[in-house]
C-alpha positions in Angstrom: -2.8 -21.8 20.2 -3.3 -17.8 19.2 -5.8 -15.7 21.2 -6.5 -14.1 17.8 -6.8 -15.1 14.0 -7.1 -11.8 12.0 -7.8 -12.4 8.5 -7.1 -9.7 6.1 -4.3 -7.2 6.0 -6.0 -4.1 4.9 -5.9 -0.9 6.8 -8.3 -2.8 9.5 -7.0 -6.0 9.9 -3.5 -4.4 10.3 -4.8 -1.6 12.6 -6.5 -4.8 15.1 -3.4 -6.7 14.8 -1.3 -4.0 16.3 -4.1 -3.2 18.8 -4.1 -6.8 20.0 -0.6 -7.3 20.0 0.1 -4.2 21.8 -2.2 -5.5 24.6 -0.4 -8.5 24.9 -3.0 -11.0 23.0 -1.3 -14.1 21.2 -2.4 -12.6 17.3 -1.9 -13.7 14.1 -2.7 -12.2 10.8 -3.4 -13.9 7.6 -3.5 -11.8 4.4 -4.3 -13.6 1.0 -2.1 -11.2 -1.5 -0.4 -8.2 0.2 -0.8 -5.5 2.7 -3.0 -2.7 0.8 -3.4 -4.8 -2.0 -7.3 -4.0 -2.1 -9.1 -0.8 -1.3 -6.4 0.5 1.5 -4.0 0.8 -1.2 -6.4 2.3 -3.8 -7.9 5.4 -1.5 -7.5 9.2 -2.1 -4.6 8.9 0.1 -6.3 11.2 2.4 -6.7 11.5 6.2 -9.6 13.8 6.6 -12.0 15.2 8.9 -14.6 14.7 6.7 -16.3 17.8 6.1 -18.1 16.7 3.1 -20.0 14.5 6.0 -21.9 17.4 7.6 -23.7 17.9 4.1 -25.5 14.4 5.2 -25.6 14.9 9.0 -23.1 12.3 10.0 -21.8 14.7 13.0 -20.2 11.5 15.1 -18.3 10.9 11.9 -16.9 14.2 11.4 -16.1 14.4 15.2 -14.8 10.9 15.3 -12.7 11.9 11.9 -11.1 15.0 13.3 -10.3 13.3 16.3 -8.4 10.7 14.6 -6.7 12.6 11.9 -5.2 14.8 14.8 -4.1 11.1 16.1 -2.2 9.9 13.0 -0.5 13.3 12.6 1.2 12.7 16.1 1.7 9.3 15.8 2.7 9.1 12.4 5.0 12.2 11.4 6.5 10.2 8.5 3.4 9.3 6.7 0.4 11.9 7.5 1.5 15.4 6.6 -0.7 18.6 6.8 -1.9 19.2 4.0 -4.1 22.9 2.8 -7.4 23.0 0.6 -8.6 25.9 -1.5 -12.4 25.7 -1.9 -14.1 27.9 -4.3 -16.8 29.2 -4.6 -18.6 30.0 -8.3 -22.1 31.4 -8.6 -24.7 29.4 -8.7 -22.8 26.7 -6.8 -25.0 24.0 -4.9 -22.5 24.7 -2.1 -22.3 28.7 -1.7 -20.5 31.2 0.1 -23.2 31.0 3.2 -23.5 27.3 3.3 -19.8 26.2 3.0 -18.7 29.0 5.4 -20.9 27.8 8.2 -20.0 24.1 7.5 -16.2 25.5 7.7 -17.4 27.0 11.1 -18.8 23.9 12.5 -15.7 22.1 11.2 -13.2 24.6 13.3 -15.8 24.0 16.4 -15.7 20.4 16.2 -12.0 20.3 16.0 -11.7 22.3 19.1 -8.5 24.1 18.6 -6.6 20.8 17.4 -5.7 22.0 14.3 -5.3 25.5 12.0 -8.6 27.1 11.6 -10.1 27.7 7.9 -9.4 31.0 6.7 -12.0 32.8 3.7 -11.4 34.4 0.8 -12.6 36.7 -1.9 -12.0 35.9 -5.6 -9.0 37.7 -6.3 -7.3 35.8 -3.2 -8.8 32.7 -4.4 -7.0 32.9 -7.9 -3.8 34.3 -5.9 -4.0 30.6 -4.2 -4.8 28.9 -7.1 -4.0 30.8 -10.6 -5.3 28.3 -13.1 -8.7 28.2 -11.9 -11.2 29.3 -13.9 -12.3 33.2 -13.0 -15.5 33.3 -14.9 -18.4 33.6 -12.3 -15.6 33.2 -9.2 -17.0 34.4 -6.4 -15.0 33.4 -3.1 -13.2 30.9 -1.7 -12.1 29.5 1.4 -8.5 27.4 2.7 -8.9 24.5 5.1 -7.1 22.2 6.2 -6.5 18.5 6.6 -3.6 15.9 6.1 -2.7 13.5 3.2 -0.8 9.6 3.4 1.1 7.3 1.9 -2.4 4.5 2.1 -0.4 1.3 1.5 3.1 2.5 3.5 0.2 3.4 6.7 -1.3 -0.4 6.4 2.5 -1.6 6.3 3.2 0.3 9.2 0.2 -1.5 11.0 1.8 -4.4 10.2 5.2 -4.1 11.2 4.6 -2.5 14.7 2.1 -5.4 15.0 4.9 -7.9 14.2 7.5 -5.6 16.4 4.7 -6.5 19.5 4.5 -9.9 18.9 2.2 -10.7 16.5 2.6 -13.6 13.7 2.1 -11.7 10.6 1.3 -13.4 7.0 1.1 -12.1 3.6 0.6 -14.1 0.3 -1.2 -16.8 2.5 -5.1 -17.9 2.7 -7.9 -19.1 5.3 -9.2 -21.9 3.2 -11.5 -23.1 5.9 -12.6 -23.0 9.4 -14.7 -25.2 11.7 -15.6 -24.7 15.7 -13.0 -26.3 17.8 -14.9 -27.7 20.2 -14.9 -24.9 23.0 -11.7 -24.0 22.9 -12.4 -21.8 19.9 -11.7 -22.2 16.4 -9.6 -24.3 13.8 -8.8 -22.7 10.7 -6.7 -24.1 7.4 -3.9 -21.7 6.0 -2.5 -22.4 2.6 0.7 -20.7 1.3 1.7 -21.5 -1.9 1.5 -25.6 -2.2 1.9 -25.7 1.1 -1.1 -26.0 4.2 -1.2 -26.2 8.0 -3.7 -25.9 11.0 -3.9 -22.7 12.5 -6.1 -22.3 15.9 -7.1 -19.9 18.2 -9.6 -18.5 20.1 -11.4 -16.0 18.5 -11.5 -15.3 14.7 -12.1 -11.5 13.1 -12.8 -11.3 9.6 -11.5 -7.8 8.2 -11.5 -8.6 4.5 -13.5 -5.6 3.6 -15.8 -6.0 0.9 -15.8 -9.9 1.0 -18.1 -11.5 3.8 -17.0 -15.1 3.7 -19.2 -17.3 5.4 -17.3 -19.4 7.5 -20.2 -20.5 9.5 -21.2 -22.9 6.9 -19.5 -23.8 3.5 -16.9 -21.0 3.5 -18.5 -19.6 0.5 -17.5 -16.0 0.1 -20.1 -13.4 -0.5 -19.6 -9.7 -1.7 -21.4 -7.0 0.5 -23.0 -4.0 -1.3 -20.0 -1.3 -2.3 -19.0 1.8 -4.1 -16.5 2.1 -6.4 -14.2 4.9 -6.7 -11.8 6.0 -9.4 -9.2 8.0 -9.5 -7.1 9.6 -12.3 -3.2 10.7 -12.4 -2.3 13.2 -14.8 1.0 15.5 -15.1 0.8 18.1 -12.2 2.1 21.1 -14.9 -0.9 20.3 -17.3 -3.6 21.2 -14.5 -1.4 23.6 -12.6 -2.9 23.3 -9.3 -0.5 24.7 -6.5 -2.1 22.3 -3.4 -5.5 20.7 -2.8 -8.6 21.6 -3.8 -12.3 20.6 -2.9 -14.6 20.9 -6.2 -17.7 20.0 -6.8 -18.2 18.8 -9.7 -20.8 20.1 -12.5 -21.3 16.5 -13.9 -23.6 15.4 -11.0 -22.9 18.0 -7.9 -20.4 15.5 -5.9 -17.5 16.5 -4.2 -14.8 15.8 -5.4 -10.8 16.5 -5.1 -7.8 17.6 -7.4 -4.2 16.7 -4.9 -1.2 17.2 -5.5 1.0 13.7 -5.7 5.0 15.1 -6.6 5.0 15.6 -10.7 1.5 14.4 -10.8 -2.0 15.7 -9.7 -4.4 13.0 -8.5 -8.3 13.5 -9.8 -11.0 11.5 -7.4 -13.1 10.4 -6.8 -16.0 8.5 -8.6 -18.6 6.9 -6.2 -21.2 4.3 -8.1 -22.4 1.2 -6.7 -20.7 -1.6 -8.4 -21.1 -5.3 -9.0 -17.5 -5.7 -9.6 -15.0 -7.8 -8.3 -12.3 -6.3 -5.7 -9.7 -8.0 -7.4 -10.5 -7.2 -11.1 -12.0 -4.0 -10.1 -10.5 -1.1 -12.9 -11.1 2.3 -14.2 -13.9 2.7 -16.8 -14.0 4.9 -19.7 -16.9 6.6 -18.5 -15.5 7.3 -15.3 -12.3 8.8 -16.6 -14.7 10.7 -19.0 -16.3 11.8 -15.7 -13.2 13.1 -14.0 -11.5 14.5 -17.0 -14.9 16.5 -17.7 -15.0 17.7 -14.4 -11.0 19.1 -14.0 -11.5 20.7 -17.2 -14.4 23.0 -15.9 -12.3 24.6 -12.9 -8.5 24.3 -15.1 -9.9 25.4 -18.5 -6.6 26.0 -19.3 -5.2 22.2 -18.8 -7.7 20.9 -21.4 -6.9 17.6 -20.3 -7.7 14.6 -22.5 -7.5 10.3 -22.2 -4.2 10.9 -23.4 -3.0 13.0 -20.4 -4.0 10.1 -18.3 -0.8 8.2 -16.6 -2.8 6.2 -14.8 -6.3 5.1 -13.5 -7.5 2.6 -10.8 -10.7 1.9 -8.9 -11.1 0.4 -5.4 -14.5 -0.5 -4.2 -15.9 1.0 -0.7 -17.0 -1.6 1.9 -20.5 0.7 3.4 -21.9 -1.2 6.5 -25.1 0.4 6.0 -27.9 -2.1 5.1 -29.9 1.1 3.7 -30.5 1.2 0.0 -30.4 4.0 -1.8 -29.6 5.5 -5.2 -26.8 7.4 -4.5 -24.3 5.2 -2.4 -22.6 8.8 -1.3 -25.4 9.5 1.2 -24.8 6.7 2.7 -23.1 6.7 6.0 -18.8 6.0 5.8 -19.5 4.7 9.9 -18.4 0.8 10.4 -20.4 -2.1 12.1 -18.9 -5.1 14.0 -21.2 -8.1 14.1 -20.1 -12.0 15.4 -21.9 -14.8 13.3 -22.9 -18.4 14.2 -19.0 -19.6 14.7 -18.3 -16.7 16.5 -16.1 -15.2 14.1 -16.0 -11.0 14.5 -17.3 -9.2 11.2 -16.2 -5.6 11.0 -16.9 -4.0 7.5 -17.4 -0.4 6.7 -15.2 2.6 8.0 -12.6 4.7 6.2 -9.0 4.7 6.0 -9.3 7.9 8.7 -10.9 6.3 11.3 -8.9 2.6 11.1 -7.3 3.2 14.4 -10.8 3.8 16.5 -12.4 1.2 14.6 -9.4 -1.3 15.3 -9.9 -0.2 19.0 -13.8 -1.1 18.9 -13.0 -4.2 17.6 -10.1 -5.8 20.1 -12.4 -4.5 22.5 -15.1 -7.2 21.1 -12.6 -9.6 21.2 -11.4 -9.2 24.6 -14.8 -9.4 25.8 -15.1 -12.6 23.7 -11.8 -13.9 25.6 -13.8 -13.2 28.7 -11.4 -10.7 29.8 -12.1 -6.8 30.7 -10.9 -4.9 27.6 -7.9 -2.7 28.4 -7.4 0.5 27.3 -6.0 0.5 24.2 -2.4 2.0 23.9 -2.5 2.5 19.7 -3.1 6.4 20.0 0.0 7.6 21.8 3.1 5.3 20.4 4.3 6.1 17.3 3.8 3.7 14.1 7.0 2.4 12.7 8.4 3.2 9.1 10.5 6.6 10.3 14.2 5.1 10.0 13.5 3.8 6.9 15.0 6.5 5.0 18.4 5.9 7.3 18.3 2.5 5.9 17.8 2.7 2.6 20.7 5.0 2.5 23.2 2.4 4.9 22.2 -0.1 1.7 23.2 2.4 -0.8 26.4 3.6 0.8 27.4 -0.2 1.3 26.7 -0.9 -2.5 27.0 1.8 -4.9 25.3 0.0 -7.5 22.0 -0.1 -5.6 22.0 3.6 -5.5 20.9 4.2 -9.2 17.6 5.3 -10.2 15.3 2.4 -11.2 14.3 4.6 -14.1 15.3 8.2 -14.7 13.5 11.6 -13.1 11.9 8.7 -9.9 13.4 8.7 -6.6 13.1 5.3 -6.1 17.0 2.5 -6.3 17.8 -1.0 -5.9 18.2 -0.3 -2.5 14.6 0.5 -1.9 13.6 -2.6 -3.2 16.2 -4.7 -1.0 15.1 -2.7 2.2 11.2 -3.7 1.3 12.4 -7.2 0.9 14.6 -7.6 4.1 12.5 -5.6 6.4 8.8 -4.7 4.7 7.8 -8.6 4.0 7.7 -7.7 0.5 7.6 -11.1 -1.7 6.8 -10.0 -5.3 7.0 -7.6 -8.0 3.8 -6.4 -7.2 4.4 -6.0 -3.6 7.7 -3.8 -4.7 6.5 -1.8 -7.6 2.9 -1.2 -6.8 2.8 -0.6 -2.9 6.3 -0.6 -1.8 7.0 2.2 -4.0 4.5 4.0 -6.3 6.2 3.2 -9.6 3.2 1.4 -11.1 0.6 4.9 -10.7 3.3 7.2 -11.3 4.4 6.0 -14.8 2.6 5.4 -18.1 4.1 1.8 -18.7 2.8 1.0 -14.9 6.5 0.2 -13.9 7.1 -2.9 -16.4 10.2 -1.4 -18.0 11.6 -1.5 -14.6 10.4 -4.9 -13.2 13.1 -6.7 -15.2 15.9 -4.8 -13.4 14.0 -5.1 -10.0 13.4 -8.9 -10.6 17.8 -9.1 -10.6 17.9 -7.2 -7.9 15.5 -9.1 -5.8 16.3 -12.6 -6.8 19.3 -13.3 -4.9 17.2 -12.5 -1.8 14.1 -14.1 -2.5 15.6 -17.6 -4.1 14.3 -17.0 -7.4 16.1 -18.9 -10.3 15.5 -17.8 -13.9 12.3 -19.9 -14.5 11.1 -18.6 -11.3 12.4 -14.7 -12.3 10.2 -15.1 -15.9 7.3 -16.4 -13.8 7.1 -13.8 -11.2 7.5 -11.0 -14.4 4.8 -12.9 -16.1 2.5 -12.6 -13.1 3.7 -8.6 -12.6 2.1 -7.9 -16.5 -0.7 -9.5 -15.0 -1.4 -7.9 -11.9 -0.8 -4.0 -13.9 -3.3 -5.0 -16.6 -5.7 -6.2 -14.2 -4.9 -3.2 -12.1 -4.5 -0.6 -14.5 -5.9 -1.4 -17.9 -9.2 1.1 -18.2 -12.6 -1.1 -19.5 -14.0 0.1 -22.4 -17.8 1.9 -21.9 
């Protein structure tokens, strides 16, 4: 009997499992696919204070985001790094010089000295900071500071931390049914490949994001209304950005980003209502045109076109607010927690930056359901794991020189990265390895297809794959790549 069953291995579910396990609860987490295989692995990879939320008066969310950004910089320095943003101000811009400076002043004030303050630039200094920017009508600029992360690895780190503290963590399994187990709690059927087993827990948390599973009736899965966010990766040398930029799209006036990502620049994101499935959501040609047009406006010498797009992907933000709006950007990114007729704690909304505080609130709710006084969460000061990974990979390479060879020339990933991921990071499929434990799928035009055969050869002995299974795994990887990265027409 577990105290807590967590359904969903995105950033929220993994954060809940870590928090609960660190408080001494007996925890099991079940994820249908892999950790961060949904929205949590398709973000802008930012841990940010949410300066754009000031415009909509969401002061509580900004305050929480700034606090959590500083917490993550402290507990995950190997995963969360400070990042400078330049915000250029052009004549006639929706956010002008006075409005931006006032917003940044409030932003710094809310940070209360916990992060480096912004500084203002004139037009010449803005171009010194980012020489590739369009100079015409440039009036001024500003530099402020947020942070960047590897979203999939941040999610994984929480899963590994939960496991370290005694939680049972299961990926590639699903909860097929759930019912009340008398007065003792909840009885769930968990299916993994061709086998199933019964799990009993006193309390359950549904952290499936955009999916809202109605376990209280017929296990029907309804999709909450969600907003689609699309990103593209293009060669950084084509854009010429030195660091990150915050921009106002000339198409619709939305705030967007150009972000450094190694040899690439990530441009994003869109924010549109969608009825697409979270599993099948992809960038559309319209999304890509919007992002290219917006970037070309600010970097005219880039002349970006469809052929420059190395990869394009999309995720769906679960929005907790029931408020209807033609513009999803105006909807709050705060979260909501509710308890259904079955007694399942449902959490939705929120964002990557605030996952830890959201998880703390969920576990407080769970402890109350367990008739326990909520204890103080230790998650804001205990380091997240993963800093030892580089040492482990190097040790594997030194022990077997064949594992030191690059999977693809020009990219930093080796066979040792894959072996380590299988042995230490619960990777079980080629998609786990090439999409989430490494980012080859995002960084190569073939999305890791060329590397997949060699990857399969390297991990097959560890995972017990025979020739037939290897071929099946390669087909499955191609299918996952097509499902995630193919750009939809229209």
